[in-house]
N, C-alpha and C positions, 0 to 999 in steps of 0.2 A: 192455301187458305180456301175456308170453305166461302160459299155464296154467302151464308148471312154474315160473317165477318165483314166482306165486301161492304154488304148493305149498311154497317154499324158504322164502319170507318166513312163512307160515304156521306152517312147523314149528317153526322159530327162535322163534317166537313161543309154541307149545304148550311148548315144551320150557321157556321161561323164565315161563311163565304172564303174561305182558303185558296187563296191562289198559290199554290206551292212553286210554280216555277217563276213568277215575279218576287216571291217570298226569296229564292233562292239566289234570284239575282239583287236582292237588297243584301241579303247574307254575304254575298261575295265582295260586295261595296265596302262593308263595315270590316271585312276582312283586311282592304289596302290599306288601312291605316294602322302603321307599327305601334301600336299603343304598347311598348314592352316595359315591363317591370324592372324597376331600378331598387336595390337596397336604399341607395343616397335618391332620395325624393328631388334634391336640387338639380339632379341629373336626368330627371324623365324629360322625353321628348312631347313639351305640354303643347305644343302646334300640332300634333297627331290626335292627341286625346279631345281637344278642342275641334279638331277638324271633325273628328268621331260625333262630337256634340252636334255639330251644325247638321251632317250627314242625316242624324235620326230626326232631327227638327223638320228637315225639308222632306224627308221619307214619309214620316207620320202625324201629317195637318191635322187630322182630327183628333187626335192623340194630344197634340199641343196646344190643341185651343179650347180642348175640355177640362185636362188635367194641369194640377198646379205644378211647375218644374221648378226643384231649388237645387243649385250646385252647393256642394259640400267641400270644404277645403280645395275649391276651386274646380277639380277635375272628377269628382263622385256628384251622381245624380240622385235624387230623389224625387219623386211624383207621387201625389195625393189625388184619387180620384174618389170626390166625396160620396160618401152614402147618404141616403135618404134619412136613416135611421140611426142619430146617436146614440141610442145605447148598445147597438151592437158593437162587439169588440171588432176591430179593424182587422184584416188579412195582409199580409208581406209577402209580395214575389221577388225573387232575388237572382242576379247574376254577377258578372266582373265585367268591366271593360279591357282589365289588363291582359297580357297573353306573355308567356315565358320566351325568351329569345330564344333563336335556332342555333343551334351547338354549331360552332364555327368550321369548315370544310366539310358540313354535310348536305349544303346547297346541294351540290350537283345531284345527289340520291333522290331529290324530290321530283316526281312526275311531273308535276307543275310547280313554278317558282311558288316559295311558301307564303309569300304578300301577295300574290297575283291575285289572288279572288278569281280562280278559273273556276266555270261552270261547263264537266265535261263528263262524257259517259256515265250520266245519272247522279252524279257525285258534284257537292261544291267543294273545292280544295282550298286548303291555306290553315295557317296558325291560327287558331281561334276558332274554327269549324265546329271541334267539339268539346273545347276547353275556353271559353264558353259563349263565344258571340251567339252561339245558337240560340243559347237561353235568351239573350238580350235581345236578339230580333224576333225571337221565337214568340216572347212574353210582350212585346210592342206589335207585332202583326195580329196576337191574338186580341189586344185590346182595339186595336185599330177597326178590326173586323167587328167587332161586339159594336162600338160605336155606330159603325156604319147600320147594322141590323138595329139600331133604336136603345140598346140594351143600357141602363141604367140601374147602377148597383146598390142595394138596400145597405148593405155596411160598406164602410170604407174600406177602399185597396190603394195598399202603397207598392210603389215598384222602386227598388232600389239597385243602384248599380254603383258598386265600389271600383276605385282605379287601382288599388294595390292587394290585392286578393293574394297574389301569387308570391308577394312579400309580407303577408301574416294580415294584411288589412288592418293596420295600425291607423294610417290617416283616411282612410275610406270609410267602411263599413262601420268600425268601433265608433268615429266621429257621427254618421249615421245614427245609429243607435242613440249617441250621447243627445243629439239632437230630438230624437222621438222621446226619449226619457225625460228631458227637461220639458217636455209639454204634456207630460203624465199620461202616454200612451201606454196602452195594455192592450196586446195582440193576440187574437183567437189563434192563430198560428202563423208561422214563418215558412217559406218552402224555399230551398235555394238548391243549388247542384250536389252532386255526390253521388246519388242512386242512377241506374240504369236500368235496362232490360238485356239480361243475358241471355244470347241468343243460344249458345251450346249450354246452356242449361247447366243443372248441377247433377251429382250422380245418383242416379236412380229415378230423376225426374224429367219426363220426356219431353214438355213444354220449355217453353222461354219461361224466365223468373224474371219479374219486376223486381228490384230491390230497393227497397225504399229505408234508406238510414232514419235512423231513430236517434243515434249517438254517433259520437265519434271521437278518435283517440287523442289524448293531448300530445303538446309539441312540446321538445326541450333540445337545445344545443349545448353540448358541452367540448370545452377544451380541454384536452389531456396534454401538460407540457412537463418538458424534463430539462434541466439547466445545466451547464457545467461543460468540462470538456473543452472542445475547440483544438487548434493545433494544424499539422502538416498531416496529408492523410498517408504519406510514408510512412508514421509512426503512430499508428493508432494505440489507444490503449486495450485492455484485454476487454473491459466493459465499456463500449461506447453509450452515449445518450440516445443516439437511434435506436441501439439493440435494446436499450433499457426500454425505451417506449414502444418497440416494435412487441417486445414481450407483456407489456400491460395491455395490449390490444388483443393477442393471441388467447388471455386468461379470460377476456371479456366473450369472446367466439367460442372458447371452449365451455364456459358456463352461463349460457344466455337463461334469460328470465323465465321463470315457471310458466307453465302453459295453463289454462282455467279457461272455461267456457262461461263467458260473461252473460247476463241477461239478454242482452239484444241476439245472441247467438244462439242461444236456447230459444227463443221467440222465432227465430229465423227457423231452424229444425221442425218446431211445431207445426208451423206455416206447411213448409214443403212435404211434413208426413200426411197429409191429407189427398197429396197429389202422386205421391213417389208409387215405385213398382217396388213388390216384395221382393228382397227383404228389408230394403231401406226403410220402407213403411214402417216396419216395424223398429227398426232403430233409431228412427229419427224422431220415433213418438214416445220413447222410451229413452230420453236424455240421460236422465240419472243413472239409469240402470248402465248404459252403453258408454258413459263418458270417456273411459278409458279407450277403448276403440275409438271414439269420436276426434278424440284428441290426438291419437296416433296418427290418424287419417288426414286430421288437417295439418299435421306437420310437415306433412311431406312436399310440399311446394311454398315458394316464399307468399305467394298472393294470401292463401288460405293459412299459412300459418302467422302472419300477421296479424289474423284474428283473434287468435288465441293468446299471445305473449305480446309484453312492452318489447318492442325490438330495437336493438343497437346497430347505427350502419355505419360506420367510419366513411367521412366523404370526403377530407380534406387531409393533405400533408406537408406539413413545411419543415426545411433546415437549410443546410448551406445553399448558398448561391453559386457556387463554383465546385467542380469535379473533383479538384485535391485540396480541399479545406474542410477540415471537420467542423460541423455545425456547433455553435456554443449555445444553441439551444434548439430543440424539434419540439413541434408540436402536431397533435392530430384532431381533428372536430369531428366529432361522431354525432350524428343526428337520432335521439330516440322520441318514438311513438309510443304514447304512453298507455296503457288499458286502462278502462275503468278499473277503479278499485286501488289502482296507483295514484303517485301524487307526484309533482315534480320533486319535492322533497325525499320522498321515499326511494325514488329511482337514482337519484343522486347519491345517497347515502350508499345503496347497494352498488352503484358503479364503483364507488371509492373502496368499498370492502373486498369486491372480487380484483380489483387492479393490485390492491395489497401492498403497495410502494409508496411511501411518504415521498420519496423523490419525484414521483410522477404530481404533478398539482393538478388538481382538477376544480375547473372554474366555469359558470354559465356563462353564454354569450348569446346577444339578442333578446328579439322576443321569445315569449313561452305562455304556455297555457296548460291548464289540468285537461285531463278528460272532461267531455262534455256533460251536461245532467242529461239522463235517460228521457227519452220523451215515452209516452203511453202507447203501446201498441192497440190497445183495448178502448181507445177514446175516440168520440165522435167526428173529431177533426180527422183522426186517421183513419178511420171507416169512410170518410167522405173522399177522403184523396185516393183509398183503395178501390172505391166505386166507380169515379173516375176514369183510374187507369185502366179498369175493367171495360169500361164503356168504348174507349177508343182502342183497346188494345186487347179486345175480346179472347185472343189464344194465349194469352199469358198467366203464370202463376203469380201474385203479390205476395211478398215476404218480407217483413223487418230484417234488417241486419247492420253490423255495425260498421263504419265510415272508417277506415284506416288512415286516410290522411285529413288534412285539415280544411275546412272553407270559411267563409265570412260568417256563415250563421250563428258561429257560436257566441259572436258578440252580442247576440239577440236573444240569448238563454234569460238573461237578467230581467226581460219585459215579455218573454210568452213562454209557457208552460209545455207548449208543443212547438216542436222545431224539428223539420223534416228536410231530408235531402235527396231529391229524384229529379232526374232529367230527360225526359221517355227517349233516349236514344238507344236502338238495337245495336248494339256489341256483340261480339265473340272474344276469344281471348287475344286474337290478332289485331282486333280494332283497338284494343286497351293500349296494345303499345305505341300507338299513333298518338297517343295523348301525351303532351311535350316531348313526342318525337317526330320522325320523319313521314311526309305524307299524309299528315292531319287530313280528315275528309268526313262529311257527313252525306248520306244519302239523300236526294230531292225527294221522295217520296217519304222518307223516316221525316225529313224535317215537315214537312206537311201534316203528318200525323202530331209533331210535336205542337206546331200551331193549335190544332185540334183539342191538342191535351190540355194546353194552357186555357183554351176560350171554354170549353167545357169544365174545368174545373172552376173558373169564375163564376160562371153560371150558376153552379151547383153550390157553391159556398157563400156568394155574395148576392145572389139574385133572391 
């Protein structure tokens, strides 16, 4: 890093009074609360969520004296920092309190126990360090430091922390949006998790890339079920229900959804073209001409292939409960992430067509959503976000992109035209595997920069 970059980041920290080491200890404290998501909301460890609420209140006294706090469906939090200009549209900063469980049997593989909240080796370790208690604590640290510096916003700032994002946010973020909508709120922009700073860059781009999501894929889960059969495994029929289901899954894998470049992906390549080395600069700058080449390049890895097509992933299989009993029914659960331009109805129809077997019954299960609207990477709100990123991370290239997973932010599209997803964490491909995986962690220095980013963003957009 150059001396000038050190000075810029140091200036941001000085302005906001960021205490990275103290903030790291508070993030570690938040990680110790086992706020694990459950599909069955009645099975939540409410004590853990309420304990985290109390921890936040104790850790951020200025914030809790100044902002108005509301609980939504008992466990989600909404804070209102009233602005001096009632005509200015508010902004909303988001993160979530819940985390995914640790896969049973993997606990010994962690360098530090997943809920120990250990600070060691320059990192904060534990479940939620990246997804996304760093966002919760980072936002609160930023607001606390701004209050200490005497900052007062001109436009109202909302902070929203849902309790069920990992199970699609139906009781948390969706209810928060309902509450704001009932009050007539119209937001200038929403910022949630999702994007990050990719330190190993993109092909042909030597600098780290700050990926700001301007849209996210839709979400749908389908059950494929075949019934009939049963009996003793010593006398199996030539065609079993399990074989029939397996054949259906094979057909889905052999005929993936067609690939195409959506507007967010095209916009990403246009942004990268300005920083790419030759010949990538010419290719990225002429997407229409080189789209077949780019599609082939992106299809090479699962992570980039997910950017160009609706994906189908078999995730659960059910059959007989005993090794020598033929099942009377078998079921496969497949999860689809829907590319902009497709819908839940269109992808369901295509799955049925590809399966091509009336004996395989296809039904939807659980919550679902179409792809989000696409926010405008040419808008003043995106420009303000990009300028803030550049001020705190002057070594990065900022580019829009398509988020392949789902976030709580999609619930707010009906009250804001500009919905973005970016949490300023530096990560390479190895770090990405830590999200929902083993040894989740965030660097203490990186966490300090994250806090400086949120404080700078509030100053720039609400000051």
